[in-house]
C-alpha positions as CSV (number, residue, x, y, z in Angstrom):
1,V,71.2,99.8,85.0
2,A,72.7,102.2,87.6
3,Q,71.5,105.7,88.2
4,S,73.9,108.4,89.3
5,A,72.5,110.3,92.3
6,R,74.9,113.2,91.5
7,S,73.7,114.0,88.0
8,G,70.6,111.9,87.7
9,F,71.5,110.3,84.4
10,K,71.1,106.5,83.9
11,I,74.1,104.3,83.1
12,Q,73.9,101.1,81.2
13,P,76.2,98.2,82.2
14,E,78.1,98.5,78.9
15,Q,79.0,102.1,79.6
16,R,81.3,101.2,82.5
17,L,84.9,101.9,81.7
18,R,88.1,101.3,83.7
19,I,90.5,104.1,83.3
20,A,93.5,105.6,85.1
21,L,92.7,108.5,87.3
22,S,95.2,110.7,85.5
23,D,93.7,109.8,82.1
24,I,90.9,112.2,82.8
25,G,93.2,115.1,83.7
26,P,91.7,117.6,86.1
27,P,88.2,116.6,87.1
28,S,86.1,118.5,84.6
29,F,83.8,116.3,82.6
30,G,84.4,118.3,79.4
31,V,86.3,115.2,78.3
32,E,84.7,113.2,75.5
33,A,83.4,109.8,76.6
34,V,85.5,107.1,74.9
35,H,83.6,103.9,75.4
36,G,86.0,100.9,75.6
37,D,89.2,103.0,75.2
38,A,91.2,105.0,77.7
39,V,92.2,108.6,76.9
40,Q,95.9,108.8,77.7
41,F,97.1,112.0,79.4
42,V,100.0,111.8,81.9
43,N,101.3,109.8,84.9
44,G,98.5,107.3,85.7
45,A,98.9,104.5,88.2
46,A,95.7,104.6,90.2
47,T,92.6,103.2,88.5
48,S,89.1,104.4,88.9
49,E,85.7,103.6,87.4
50,C,84.1,106.1,85.2
51,L,80.5,106.0,84.3
52,F,79.2,107.9,81.3
53,D,75.7,108.9,80.3
54,G,76.3,108.2,76.6
55,G,77.5,111.7,76.0
56,N,80.3,113.6,77.6
57,R,79.0,113.8,81.2
58,G,80.2,111.2,83.7
59,V,80.8,110.3,87.3
60,L,84.2,109.1,88.4
61,V,84.5,106.5,91.2
62,L,87.8,107.3,92.8
63,D,90.2,105.4,95.1
64,L,91.4,108.2,97.2
65,E,94.1,108.7,99.8
66,V,92.5,110.5,102.7
67,D,94.1,111.7,105.9
68,L,93.5,110.3,109.3
69,A,95.0,110.9,112.7
70,R,95.7,108.1,115.2
71,L,96.3,108.1,118.9
72,G,97.6,105.0,120.7
73,V,99.8,102.0,119.8
74,P,98.4,99.1,117.9
75,G,99.1,95.8,119.6
76,P,97.7,92.8,121.4
77,Q,96.7,95.0,124.4
78,V,94.1,97.0,122.4
79,R,90.5,96.2,123.5
80,E,88.8,99.3,122.1
81,L,89.0,100.9,118.7
82,W,87.4,104.4,118.8
83,V,86.5,106.1,115.5
84,A,86.3,109.7,116.5
85,I,84.6,111.8,113.8
86,H,85.3,115.5,113.7
87,G,82.7,118.3,113.2
88,Y,82.3,120.9,110.5
89,R,85.3,123.2,109.9
90,Q,87.6,120.8,111.7
91,L,90.4,118.5,110.5
92,A,91.5,115.2,112.0
93,E,94.9,116.3,113.1
94,R,93.5,119.1,115.2
95,F,90.5,117.1,116.4
96,I,92.4,114.2,117.8
97,R,94.3,116.5,120.2
98,R,91.1,116.7,122.3
99,F,91.4,112.9,123.0
100,H,94.9,113.0,124.7
101,P,93.3,112.8,128.2
102,L,91.5,109.6,127.1
103,E,94.7,107.9,125.8
104,A,95.2,104.4,127.4
105,P,97.2,101.3,126.4
106,H,94.0,99.3,125.8
107,R,92.5,102.0,123.5
108,L,93.4,103.0,119.9
109,I,91.7,106.2,118.7
110,V,91.5,107.0,115.0
111,A,90.1,110.3,113.7
112,P,89.3,110.1,110.0
113,E,89.3,113.2,108.0
114,A,86.2,114.4,106.0
115,L,86.5,113.9,102.2
116,N,85.8,117.6,101.5
117,R,88.0,120.5,102.6
118,F,87.6,124.3,102.3
119,Y,89.1,127.6,103.3
120,V,87.6,128.8,106.6
121,G,87.0,132.6,106.8
122,D,86.8,135.2,104.1
123,P,86.3,133.4,100.8
124,S,87.3,136.4,98.8
125,G,90.7,136.8,100.5
126,R,94.0,135.4,99.7
127,H,94.5,131.7,100.6
128,G,98.1,131.6,101.8
129,P,99.5,129.3,104.5
130,E,98.1,131.4,107.3
131,V,94.5,130.8,106.2
132,K,92.9,128.0,108.2
133,V,91.5,124.9,106.3
134,G,88.5,123.0,107.5
135,G,86.6,119.9,106.5
136,T,83.0,118.9,106.0
137,W,81.4,115.5,105.7
138,M,78.8,116.7,103.2
139,T,77.0,119.6,101.7
140,R,73.5,119.9,100.2
141,E,75.1,119.3,96.7
142,A,74.9,115.6,95.8
143,R,74.2,114.9,99.5
144,E,73.2,111.2,99.1
145,V,76.4,110.6,97.1
146,E,78.6,112.2,99.7
147,I,76.9,110.2,102.4
148,A,77.5,107.0,100.5
149,D,81.2,108.1,100.0
150,Y,81.9,108.7,103.6
151,V,80.1,105.6,104.8
152,R,82.4,103.6,102.4
153,W,85.4,105.5,103.7
154,L,84.6,104.9,107.3
155,D,83.9,101.2,106.6
156,R,87.3,100.8,104.8
157,L,89.1,102.7,107.5
158,T,87.6,100.6,110.3
159,R,88.3,97.4,108.4
160,S,91.9,98.3,107.8
161,Q,92.4,99.2,111.5
162,L,90.7,95.9,112.6
163,D,92.9,94.0,110.2
164,E,96.0,95.6,111.5
165,L,95.0,94.9,115.1
166,A,94.1,91.3,114.2
167,G,97.7,90.9,113.0
168,H,98.7,91.7,116.6
169,G,96.2,89.2,118.0
170,A,93.8,91.9,119.1
171,S,90.0,91.8,118.6
172,P,88.7,95.1,119.9
173,R,85.2,96.4,120.0
174,V,84.5,99.4,117.8
175,I,83.1,102.6,119.3
176,G,82.0,105.3,117.0
177,L,81.5,108.9,118.2
178,G,81.2,112.3,116.6
179,F,81.1,115.9,117.4
180,S,78.7,118.3,115.7
181,Q,78.4,117.3,112.1
182,G,80.5,114.3,113.0
183,A,77.7,113.1,115.3
184,H,75.3,113.0,112.3
185,T,78.0,111.3,110.3
186,A,78.5,108.6,113.0
187,A,74.8,108.0,113.2
188,R,74.4,107.5,109.4
189,W,77.5,105.3,109.4
190,S,76.2,103.1,112.2
191,T,72.9,102.8,110.2
192,L,74.2,102.5,106.6
193,G,77.7,101.0,107.1
194,S,78.9,97.5,107.6
């Protein structure tokens, strides 16, 4: 039996269901739970796990594509892999620019992007291309779930970078660092992650 931290309902093992991400449509759990069957909507290549409470509420476990920025060239010369974690209201692409002075052939720096984005500034205004977008690693809503999500994301990211570097014959040490909210994120990752 698993318990969802997000909604608090308990999930029995027989209530697990493999479905295509697009089978759900927009993430609104007004979709009826269909145990054992997939609801067919459109597109649908990526698969995710959906856990239902026996009614029509559920939690979707997604495989996401998330942005990251990278500085340096992977190769056998890399001895350090830095995972630089941005702060609240920042995005990876802008954050990594701060690391240009630290660029060196033996160092690969990756800046993962937080899983949550939002419009920075006046929330009631128009959100055209001139409005800045920022990221956050978590909020108070479903905090423990968001922490678990970003720990998994940072573990996967680091493993993928280490695997790529191993293909070049490099075996670098991993250095995690963060700014502002990213410092808390790095501390939790170092404690909870692999």
